[in-house]
Jmol script that loads the backbone (N, CA, C; Angstrom):
load data "model"
ATOM      1  N   MET A   1       8.752   7.411 -15.933  1.00  0.00           N
ATOM      2  CA  MET A   1       9.459   5.722 -17.277  1.00  0.00           C
ATOM      3  C   MET A   1      10.264   4.839 -16.337  1.00  0.00           C
ATOM      4  N   PHE A   2      11.211   5.660 -16.255  1.00  0.00           N
ATOM      5  CA  PHE A   2      12.665   4.858 -15.664  1.00  0.00           C
ATOM      6  C   PHE A   2      12.359   4.219 -14.281  1.00  0.00           C
ATOM      7  N   LYS A   3      11.755   5.477 -13.550  1.00  0.00           N
ATOM      8  CA  LYS A   3      11.723   5.382 -11.898  1.00  0.00           C
ATOM      9  C   LYS A   3      10.933   3.677 -11.788  1.00  0.00           C
ATOM     10  N   TRP A   4       9.810   3.770 -12.554  1.00  0.00           N
ATOM     11  CA  TRP A   4       8.901   2.516 -12.748  1.00  0.00           C
ATOM     12  C   TRP A   4       9.031   1.388 -13.433  1.00  0.00           C
ATOM     13  N   THR A   5      10.563   1.319 -14.291  1.00  0.00           N
ATOM     14  CA  THR A   5      11.052   0.239 -14.412  1.00  0.00           C
ATOM     15  C   THR A   5      11.277  -0.133 -13.384  1.00  0.00           C
ATOM     16  N   ILE A   6      13.138   0.296 -12.573  1.00  0.00           N
ATOM     17  CA  ILE A   6      13.317   0.589 -11.343  1.00  0.00           C
ATOM     18  C   ILE A   6      12.542  -0.692 -10.172  1.00  0.00           C
ATOM     19  N   ALA A   7      11.712   0.236 -10.051  1.00  0.00           N
ATOM     20  CA  ALA A   7      10.608  -0.384  -8.766  1.00  0.00           C
ATOM     21  C   ALA A   7       9.923  -1.737  -9.550  1.00  0.00           C
ATOM     22  N   CYS A   8       9.655  -1.646 -10.916  1.00  0.00           N
ATOM     23  CA  CYS A   8       9.053  -3.610 -11.008  1.00  0.00           C
ATOM     24  C   CYS A   8       9.788  -3.899 -10.946  1.00  0.00           C
ATOM     25  N   VAL A   9      11.443  -3.776 -11.517  1.00  0.00           N
ATOM     26  CA  VAL A   9      12.182  -4.574 -11.681  1.00  0.00           C
ATOM     27  C   VAL A   9      12.534  -5.084  -9.615  1.00  0.00           C
ATOM     28  N   ALA A  10      12.655  -4.023  -8.794  1.00  0.00           N
ATOM     29  CA  ALA A  10      12.861  -4.357  -7.350  1.00  0.00           C
ATOM     30  C   ALA A  10      11.750  -4.960  -7.025  1.00  0.00           C
ATOM     31  N   ASN A  11      10.307  -5.371  -7.262  1.00  0.00           N
ATOM     32  CA  ASN A  11       9.455  -5.874  -6.873  1.00  0.00           C
ATOM     33  C   ASN A  11       9.350  -7.677  -7.655  1.00  0.00           C
ATOM     34  N   ALA A  12      10.337  -7.452  -8.396  1.00  0.00           N
ATOM     35  CA  ALA A  12       9.899  -8.869  -8.800  1.00  0.00           C
ATOM     36  C   ALA A  12      11.043  -9.746  -8.197  1.00  0.00           C
ATOM     37  N   LEU A  13      12.221  -9.132  -7.588  1.00  0.00           N
ATOM     38  CA  LEU A  13      13.271  -9.667  -6.888  1.00  0.00           C
ATOM     39  C   LEU A  13      12.501  -9.863  -5.347  1.00  0.00           C
ATOM     40  N   GLY A  14      11.623  -9.088  -5.285  1.00  0.00           N
ATOM     41  CA  GLY A  14      11.080  -9.155  -3.605  1.00  0.00           C
ATOM     42  C   GLY A  14      11.823  -7.579  -2.464  1.00  0.00           C
ATOM     43  N   LEU A  15      12.362  -6.936  -3.684  1.00  0.00           N
ATOM     44  CA  LEU A  15      13.105  -6.180  -2.759  1.00  0.00           C
ATOM     45  C   LEU A  15      12.605  -4.187  -2.832  1.00  0.00           C
ATOM     46  N   ALA A  16      10.979  -4.889  -3.191  1.00  0.00           N
ATOM     47  CA  ALA A  16      10.528  -3.228  -3.411  1.00  0.00           C
ATOM     48  C   ALA A  16      10.186  -2.671  -1.599  1.00  0.00           C
ATOM     49  N   TRP A  17       9.569  -1.925  -1.939  1.00  0.00           N
ATOM     50  CA  TRP A  17       8.705  -1.304   0.005  1.00  0.00           C
ATOM     51  C   TRP A  17       7.048  -0.967  -0.693  1.00  0.00           C
ATOM     52  N   TRP A  18       6.311  -1.945   0.496  1.00  0.00           N
ATOM     53  CA  TRP A  18       4.859  -1.573   0.069  1.00  0.00           C
ATOM     54  C   TRP A  18       4.485  -1.318   0.834  1.00  0.00           C
ATOM     55  N   GLY A  19       3.959  -0.475   1.138  1.00  0.00           N
ATOM     56  CA  GLY A  19       2.364  -0.051   2.315  1.00  0.00           C
ATOM     57  C   GLY A  19       1.350  -1.094   1.839  1.00  0.00           C
ATOM     58  N   LYS A  20       0.929  -1.747   3.598  1.00  0.00           N
ATOM     59  CA  LYS A  20      -0.681  -2.387   3.259  1.00  0.00           C
ATOM     60  C   LYS A  20      -1.813  -1.660   3.950  1.00  0.00           C
ATOM     61  N   VAL A  21      -2.107  -0.851   3.604  1.00  0.00           N
ATOM     62  CA  VAL A  21      -3.478   0.056   4.327  1.00  0.00           C
ATOM     63  C   VAL A  21      -4.857  -1.132   4.601  1.00  0.00           C
ATOM     64  N   ARG A  22      -5.471  -0.857   5.783  1.00  0.00           N
ATOM     65  CA  ARG A  22      -6.406  -1.840   6.302  1.00  0.00           C
ATOM     66  C   ARG A  22      -7.555  -0.353   6.921  1.00  0.00           C
ATOM     67  N   SER A  23      -8.791  -0.622   6.555  1.00  0.00           N
ATOM     68  CA  SER A  23      -9.384   0.689   6.815  1.00  0.00           C
ATOM     69  C   SER A  23     -10.859  -0.387   6.857  1.00  0.00           C
ATOM     70  N   GLU A  24     -11.710  -0.589   8.304  1.00  0.00           N
ATOM     71  CA  GLU A  24     -12.474  -0.890   8.592  1.00  0.00           C
ATOM     72  C   GLU A  24     -13.952  -0.653   7.825  1.00  0.00           C
ATOM     73  N   ASP A  25     -13.928   1.087   7.772  1.00  0.00           N
ATOM     74  CA  ASP A  25     -14.848   1.551   7.473  1.00  0.00           C
ATOM     75  C   ASP A  25     -14.707   2.500   6.187  1.00  0.00           C
ATOM     76  N   PRO A  26     -14.549   1.852   5.350  1.00  0.00           N
ATOM     77  CA  PRO A  26     -15.517   0.167   4.871  1.00  0.00           C
ATOM     78  C   PRO A  26     -14.250  -0.212   4.754  1.00  0.00           C
ATOM     79  N   PRO A  27     -14.775  -1.532   4.724  1.00  0.00           N
ATOM     80  CA  PRO A  27     -13.775  -2.609   5.075  1.00  0.00           C
ATOM     81  C   PRO A  27     -13.306  -2.961   3.688  1.00  0.00           C
ATOM     82  N   LEU A  28     -11.693  -2.322   3.884  1.00  0.00           N
ATOM     83  CA  LEU A  28     -11.011  -2.443   2.175  1.00  0.00           C
ATOM     84  C   LEU A  28      -9.796  -2.674   2.984  1.00  0.00           C
ATOM     85  N   ILE A  29      -8.884  -3.272   1.683  1.00  0.00           N
ATOM     86  CA  ILE A  29      -7.072  -2.943   1.944  1.00  0.00           C
ATOM     87  C   ILE A  29      -6.906  -2.907   1.064  1.00  0.00           C
ATOM     88  N   TYR A  30      -5.615  -1.889   1.229  1.00  0.00           N
ATOM     89  CA  TYR A  30      -5.543  -1.104  -0.123  1.00  0.00           C
ATOM     90  C   TYR A  30      -3.469  -2.087   0.110  1.00  0.00           C
ATOM     91  N   TRP A  31      -3.497  -1.856  -1.103  1.00  0.00           N
ATOM     92  CA  TRP A  31      -1.514  -2.046  -1.660  1.00  0.00           C
ATOM     93  C   TRP A  31      -1.118  -0.446  -2.125  1.00  0.00           C
ATOM     94  N   VAL A  32      -0.309  -0.314  -1.323  1.00  0.00           N
ATOM     95  CA  VAL A  32       0.586   1.174  -2.027  1.00  0.00           C
ATOM     96  C   VAL A  32       1.982   0.959  -2.516  1.00  0.00           C
ATOM     97  N   GLY A  33       2.357   0.683  -3.542  1.00  0.00           N
ATOM     98  CA  GLY A  33       3.731   0.358  -4.135  1.00  0.00           C
ATOM     99  C   GLY A  33       3.617   0.468  -5.550  1.00  0.00           C
ATOM    100  N   PRO A  34       4.781  -0.271  -5.995  1.00  0.00           N
ATOM    101  CA  PRO A  34       5.943  -0.660  -5.433  1.00  0.00           C
ATOM    102  C   PRO A  34       6.740   0.730  -5.447  1.00  0.00           C
ATOM    103  N   PHE A  35       7.756   1.117  -4.049  1.00  0.00           N
ATOM    104  CA  PHE A  35       8.823   1.677  -4.169  1.00  0.00           C
ATOM    105  C   PHE A  35      10.255   0.917  -3.830  1.00  0.00           C
ATOM    106  N   VAL A  36      11.656   1.897  -4.467  1.00  0.00           N
ATOM    107  CA  VAL A  36      12.830   1.369  -4.563  1.00  0.00           C
ATOM    108  C   VAL A  36      13.059   2.048  -2.417  1.00  0.00           C
ATOM    109  N   ARG A  37      12.838   2.886  -3.059  1.00  0.00           N
ATOM    110  CA  ARG A  37      13.087   3.338  -0.974  1.00  0.00           C
ATOM    111  C   ARG A  37      12.370   3.304  -0.347  1.00  0.00           C
ATOM    112  N   LYS A  38      12.845   3.444   1.002  1.00  0.00           N
ATOM    113  CA  LYS A  38      11.513   2.750   1.318  1.00  0.00           C
ATOM    114  C   LYS A  38      11.307   4.512   2.123  1.00  0.00           C
ATOM    115  N   SER A  39      12.132   5.279   2.050  1.00  0.00           N
ATOM    116  CA  SER A  39      11.584   6.762   2.196  1.00  0.00           C
ATOM    117  C   SER A  39      10.665   7.633   1.345  1.00  0.00           C
ATOM    118  N   HIS A  40      10.422   6.723   0.460  1.00  0.00           N
ATOM    119  CA  HIS A  40       9.642   7.295  -0.774  1.00  0.00           C
ATOM    120  C   HIS A  40       8.380   6.778  -0.504  1.00  0.00           C
ATOM    121  N   MET A  41       8.387   5.417   0.137  1.00  0.00           N
ATOM    122  CA  MET A  41       7.141   4.416   0.536  1.00  0.00           C
ATOM    123  C   MET A  41       6.483   5.843   1.573  1.00  0.00           C
ATOM    124  N   GLU A  42       7.401   5.424   3.030  1.00  0.00           N
ATOM    125  CA  GLU A  42       6.617   6.827   3.865  1.00  0.00           C
ATOM    126  C   GLU A  42       6.394   7.872   3.247  1.00  0.00           C
ATOM    127  N   ARG A  43       6.496   8.916   2.784  1.00  0.00           N
ATOM    128  CA  ARG A  43       6.575   9.871   2.458  1.00  0.00           C
ATOM    129  C   ARG A  43       4.812   9.545   1.476  1.00  0.00           C
ATOM    130  N   TYR A  44       5.202   9.012   0.748  1.00  0.00           N
ATOM    131  CA  TYR A  44       3.394   8.847  -0.069  1.00  0.00           C
ATOM    132  C   TYR A  44       2.586   8.021   0.719  1.00  0.00           C
ATOM    133  N   LEU A  45       2.954   6.802   1.245  1.00  0.00           N
ATOM    134  CA  LEU A  45       2.020   6.534   2.722  1.00  0.00           C
ATOM    135  C   LEU A  45       1.276   7.772   3.634  1.00  0.00           C
ATOM    136  N   LEU A  46       2.013   8.828   3.760  1.00  0.00           N
ATOM    137  CA  LEU A  46       1.115   9.579   4.649  1.00  0.00           C
ATOM    138  C   LEU A  46       0.149  10.188   4.030  1.00  0.00           C
ATOM    139  N   LEU A  47       0.825  10.558   2.676  1.00  0.00           N
ATOM    140  CA  LEU A  47      -0.384  11.228   2.095  1.00  0.00           C
ATOM    141  C   LEU A  47      -1.098  10.604   1.700  1.00  0.00           C
ATOM    142  N   PHE A  48      -1.261   9.343   1.658  1.00  0.00           N
ATOM    143  CA  PHE A  48      -2.516   8.696   1.475  1.00  0.00           C
ATOM    144  C   PHE A  48      -3.224   8.229   2.320  1.00  0.00           C
ATOM    145  N   LEU A  49      -2.280   8.051   3.532  1.00  0.00           N
ATOM    146  CA  LEU A  49      -3.675   8.263   4.640  1.00  0.00           C
ATOM    147  C   LEU A  49      -4.548   9.114   5.116  1.00  0.00           C
ATOM    148  N   ARG A  50      -3.822  10.501   4.748  1.00  0.00           N
ATOM    149  CA  ARG A  50      -4.286  11.694   4.883  1.00  0.00           C
ATOM    150  C   ARG A  50      -5.472  11.718   4.204  1.00  0.00           C
ATOM    151  N   ASP A  51      -5.329  11.361   2.301  1.00  0.00           N
ATOM    152  CA  ASP A  51      -6.816  11.513   1.776  1.00  0.00           C
ATOM    153  C   ASP A  51      -7.985  10.285   2.412  1.00  0.00           C
ATOM    154  N   LEU A  52      -7.211   9.203   2.809  1.00  0.00           N
ATOM    155  CA  LEU A  52      -8.438   8.055   3.760  1.00  0.00           C
ATOM    156  C   LEU A  52      -9.190   9.002   4.796  1.00  0.00           C
ATOM    157  N   GLU A  53      -8.202   9.806   5.399  1.00  0.00           N
ATOM    158  CA  GLU A  53      -9.156  10.176   6.651  1.00  0.00           C
ATOM    159  C   GLU A  53      -9.669  11.540   5.775  1.00  0.00           C
ATOM    160  N   LEU A  54      -9.800  12.301   5.196  1.00  0.00           N
ATOM    161  CA  LEU A  54     -10.333  13.354   4.640  1.00  0.00           C
ATOM    162  C   LEU A  54     -11.548  12.708   3.985  1.00  0.00           C
ATOM    163  N   GLU A  55     -11.308  11.118   3.445  1.00  0.00           N
ATOM    164  CA  GLU A  55     -12.852  10.747   2.475  1.00  0.00           C
ATOM    165  C   GLU A  55     -13.278   9.683   3.910  1.00  0.00           C
ATOM    166  N   GLY A  56     -12.962  10.134   5.170  1.00  0.00           N
ATOM    167  CA  GLY A  56     -14.188   9.692   6.085  1.00  0.00           C
ATOM    168  C   GLY A  56     -13.575   7.897   6.075  1.00  0.00           C
ATOM    169  N   ALA A  57     -12.683   7.491   6.175  1.00  0.00           N
ATOM    170  CA  ALA A  57     -12.348   5.784   6.593  1.00  0.00           C
ATOM    171  C   ALA A  57     -11.777   5.838   8.193  1.00  0.00           C
ATOM    172  N   GLN A  58     -12.752   4.775   8.708  1.00  0.00           N
ATOM    173  CA  GLN A  58     -12.610   4.911   9.946  1.00  0.00           C
ATOM    174  C   GLN A  58     -11.669   3.449  10.298  1.00  0.00           C
ATOM    175  N   GLU A  59     -10.570   3.790  11.726  1.00  0.00           N
ATOM    176  CA  GLU A  59     -10.021   2.515  11.626  1.00  0.00           C
ATOM    177  C   GLU A  59      -9.428   2.196  10.836  1.00  0.00           C
ATOM    178  N   VAL A  60      -7.822   3.598  10.766  1.00  0.00           N
ATOM    179  CA  VAL A  60      -7.116   2.399   9.737  1.00  0.00           C
ATOM    180  C   VAL A  60      -5.835   2.159   9.884  1.00  0.00           C
ATOM    181  N   THR A  61      -5.488   1.331   9.758  1.00  0.00           N
ATOM    182  CA  THR A  61      -3.522   0.949   9.635  1.00  0.00           C
ATOM    183  C   THR A  61      -2.790   0.696   8.779  1.00  0.00           C
ATOM    184  N   ALA A  62      -1.456   0.516   9.098  1.00  0.00           N
ATOM    185  CA  ALA A  62      -0.611   0.700   7.876  1.00  0.00           C
ATOM    186  C   ALA A  62      -0.099  -0.142   8.450  1.00  0.00           C
ATOM    187  N   GLN A  63       0.607  -0.909   7.330  1.00  0.00           N
ATOM    188  CA  GLN A  63       1.899  -2.065   7.747  1.00  0.00           C
ATOM    189  C   GLN A  63       3.155  -1.501   6.560  1.00  0.00           C
ATOM    190  N   ARG A  64       4.559  -1.548   6.780  1.00  0.00           N
ATOM    191  CA  ARG A  64       4.965  -0.795   5.606  1.00  0.00           C
ATOM    192  C   ARG A  64       5.828  -2.759   5.514  1.00  0.00           C
ATOM    193  N   LEU A  65       6.329  -2.666   4.326  1.00  0.00           N
ATOM    194  CA  LEU A  65       6.601  -4.207   4.069  1.00  0.00           C
ATOM    195  C   LEU A  65       7.450  -4.214   2.703  1.00  0.00           C
ATOM    196  N   ARG A  66       8.674  -4.837   2.747  1.00  0.00           N
ATOM    197  CA  ARG A  66       9.359  -5.318   1.904  1.00  0.00           C
ATOM    198  C   ARG A  66       9.621  -6.857   0.822  1.00  0.00           C
ATOM    199  N   ARG A  67       8.473  -6.420  -0.046  1.00  0.00           N
ATOM    200  CA  ARG A  67       8.459  -7.764  -0.222  1.00  0.00           C
ATOM    201  C   ARG A  67       7.758  -7.612  -1.715  1.00  0.00           C
ATOM    202  N   CYS A  68       8.160  -8.476  -2.853  1.00  0.00           N
ATOM    203  CA  CYS A  68       7.296  -9.195  -3.503  1.00  0.00           C
ATOM    204  C   CYS A  68       5.903  -8.847  -3.589  1.00  0.00           C
ATOM    205  N   CYS A  69       4.888  -8.221  -4.292  1.00  0.00           N
ATOM    206  CA  CYS A  69       3.156  -7.764  -4.443  1.00  0.00           C
ATOM    207  C   CYS A  69       2.953  -8.382  -5.409  1.00  0.00           C
ATOM    208  N   SER A  70       2.155  -9.461  -5.055  1.00  0.00           N
ATOM    209  CA  SER A  70       1.257  -9.509  -6.818  1.00  0.00           C
ATOM    210  C   SER A  70       0.045  -9.188  -6.126  1.00  0.00           C
ATOM    211  N   GLU A  71      -0.699  -9.035  -4.992  1.00  0.00           N
ATOM    212  CA  GLU A  71      -1.833  -9.139  -4.748  1.00  0.00           C
ATOM    213  C   GLU A  71      -2.558  -8.166  -4.974  1.00  0.00           C
ATOM    214  N   PRO A  72      -4.477  -7.706  -5.705  1.00  0.00           N
ATOM    215  CA  PRO A  72      -4.389  -6.280  -6.061  1.00  0.00           C
ATOM    216  C   PRO A  72      -4.373  -4.992  -5.315  1.00  0.00           C
ATOM    217  N   LEU A  73      -4.132  -4.088  -6.192  1.00  0.00           N
ATOM    218  CA  LEU A  73      -4.224  -2.762  -5.353  1.00  0.00           C
ATOM    219  C   LEU A  73      -5.231  -2.494  -4.222  1.00  0.00           C
ATOM    220  N   THR A  74      -6.891  -3.046  -4.002  1.00  0.00           N
ATOM    221  CA  THR A  74      -7.557  -2.846  -3.127  1.00  0.00           C
ATOM    222  C   THR A  74      -8.461  -3.971  -3.674  1.00  0.00           C
ATOM    223  N   TYR A  75      -9.168  -4.646  -2.523  1.00  0.00           N
ATOM    224  CA  TYR A  75     -10.092  -5.454  -2.913  1.00  0.00           C
ATOM    225  C   TYR A  75     -10.837  -5.269  -1.037  1.00  0.00           C
ATOM    226  N   PRO A  76     -11.765  -5.435  -0.937  1.00  0.00           N
ATOM    227  CA  PRO A  76     -12.893  -5.660  -0.153  1.00  0.00           C
ATOM    228  C   PRO A  76     -12.644  -6.843   1.207  1.00  0.00           C
ATOM    229  N   ILE A  77     -12.921  -6.164   2.065  1.00  0.00           N
ATOM    230  CA  ILE A  77     -13.022  -7.412   3.395  1.00  0.00           C
ATOM    231  C   ILE A  77     -14.089  -7.985   3.547  1.00  0.00           C
ATOM    232  N   TYR A  78     -14.286  -9.808   3.334  1.00  0.00           N
ATOM    233  CA  TYR A  78     -15.510 -10.167   3.790  1.00  0.00           C
ATOM    234  C   TYR A  78     -15.319 -10.683   4.978  1.00  0.00           C
ATOM    235  N   ASP A  79     -16.501 -10.619   6.083  1.00  0.00           N
ATOM    236  CA  ASP A  79     -16.355 -11.227   7.185  1.00  0.00           C
ATOM    237  C   ASP A  79     -17.461 -12.628   6.868  1.00  0.00           C
ATOM    238  N   TYR A  80     -17.116 -13.386   7.003  1.00  0.00           N
ATOM    239  CA  TYR A  80     -17.700 -14.692   6.804  1.00  0.00           C
ATOM    240  C   TYR A  80     -18.381 -15.374   7.986  1.00  0.00           C
ATOM    241  N   ASP A  81     -18.169 -14.584   9.558  1.00  0.00           N
ATOM    242  CA  ASP A  81     -18.532 -15.239  10.392  1.00  0.00           C
ATOM    243  C   ASP A  81     -20.235 -15.061  10.794  1.00  0.00           C
TER     244      ASP A  81
END
end "model"
wireframe off; spacefill off
backbone 0.3
color backbone group
């Protein structure tokens, strides 16, 4: 509980680390975080990417961001072309 509170405060201040993971199949964006330390985010992000790979996700890319994130945790990507 204490770690989560610190992460929420860091996030509110724009100091938290987030992973933004995008997959093309299924076409989704996942937000992984918040984390106070970049090393914790990196470790969790590797596990998350491995789980996506085991579930069959295709063309997965990941970004590491330090910011305040108010986006939903997962949402579909709509192609309007």
